[in-house]
C-alpha positions, 0 to 999 in steps of 0.5 A: 250922514253915513253910518260908521263902519264896523270893519277896522280900517287898514290904516288904523288897526284895532287895539284889540287885534291879536298880535302876530305869532312868530314861529320858533327860532331857527336852531342856532339862530341865537348863537349866530346872532351873538356871534355876529354881535361879538365878531370882533371880540371872537376874532381877537380871542381866536388870534390869541388862542392861535398864538398860544397854540403855535408859540407855547403849546406846540413847543411844549408838546414837541419838547415832550416828544423830543425827550423820548426821540433821537435823530440820526442821519435825518431819521427820527427814532423812538429811544425811550428813556435813553436821553434821560440816561445820557443826561443823568450820566453827564458829570456836568448834570449834577454840577449844573443843578447844584449851581442853579440851586445855589444861585436861586438861594442867593437870589432869594436872599438878595433879589427877594429881600432887597426890593421889599426893603427898598419898597418900604423905604420909598413908601416912607417918603412924603414927597418925590415918590414918583421920581424914586419909582422911576429911578428904581425901574430904570434898570429894568428898561435897559436891554439885558445886554447893555446892563451886562456890558455895564457889569463887565466894566464894573467887574473888570480886574484891570480897570473895573470900577469895583477894584478901583474902589477897593484899591482906594480903600486899601483893600485887596482887589478881586477877580470877580468873574475869574474866581470860582468862589465869588463868580456866582455872587457877582452874577447874583448882584448883577441879576438883582440890580437888573430885575429888582425894579418890577418887584419893588413897584409891585411891593410898593403898590401892595404897601400903599393899599394897607390902611393907615389906621393899622399903623396908627393903632400899632403906634398907640401900642408902642410899636417901633418901626421893626415891630410895625413891619413884622406885625402889620406890613408883612401880614398885610402883604402876605399873599403878594410876598408868597406869590413873588417868592414863587415867581422868584424861584421860577425865574432864578431856576431859569437863569441864562443871560447873566452867566452866558454873557458875563462868564461865557456860560460855564465860568471858572471851573464850571462854577456858573454852569446852570441847567438852562445853559446846559440845555443850550450846550446840548442843543446847539453845541452837541446837536443832541436835541433829545438830551436837551429836551429831556433836561428841559422836561426835568426842569419843567416837572420841578417848576410845576411841582413848586407851583403845585405846592404853592397852589395847595398851600394857598388853598389850605391857608384860605380854607 
């Protein structure tokens, strides 16, 4: 019998053998490995960044530069604040701002309050909420031009449905889009109907997240419907309400489609001329891109101020 070998066999390495020491990782090796592992995610991220850079960031930077430039005979020159002076000296400038603020105020009364009331009403139904949500959201799915054509028919002074209804009720007919005193109200009604579906669904989602125990406790305290809304619903949806308030201001300050399609932009006696429509006029009717960029920059600064004020108030309330 041969004696057992003291040399470890190559096929069966000893359990006490010293593990192989690996050298230090190459610089950037971990990053390269992570990059290969997440190559698809990085590709989507780079694509999104490029889209934002080309279609959002570059136009903003370009607008800022155009606000201080002027193109004459194919040559672009730096003119400083001359474009802002041109805009401020335009009589339509102050009228456009007044009309825009008036539209915003009216839209906040209707476009901010009506969706919230509608959401509360739908939330009280025990059955058929899905059909009601679809019905409310249908106007949003319509193309804006189609919705505007519908309201052109409703507002027509000759055969419009609204004047037919007023005539049936023996009330005086109205020149909805031709009267400077009521043209803005007609635009606000159309805009509210076209855009309230999304806000209503957001409010409805917030309402469904309120615990039912709060309403039960309010009922035990003898609270009626309006007291429950004031003391339970509104405090529980305060953050959503404040955010939607800011978004409503930003959206209505940029109104363009409704006045442009319903009243031709300016409207009777310039009563529906808005800031964005004035920007359109400067750029495409007067070929003054510098003045258009200057007015757009003023609107951007104002909306940024609203957003900054909202962020500051939100931080102070959360503190």
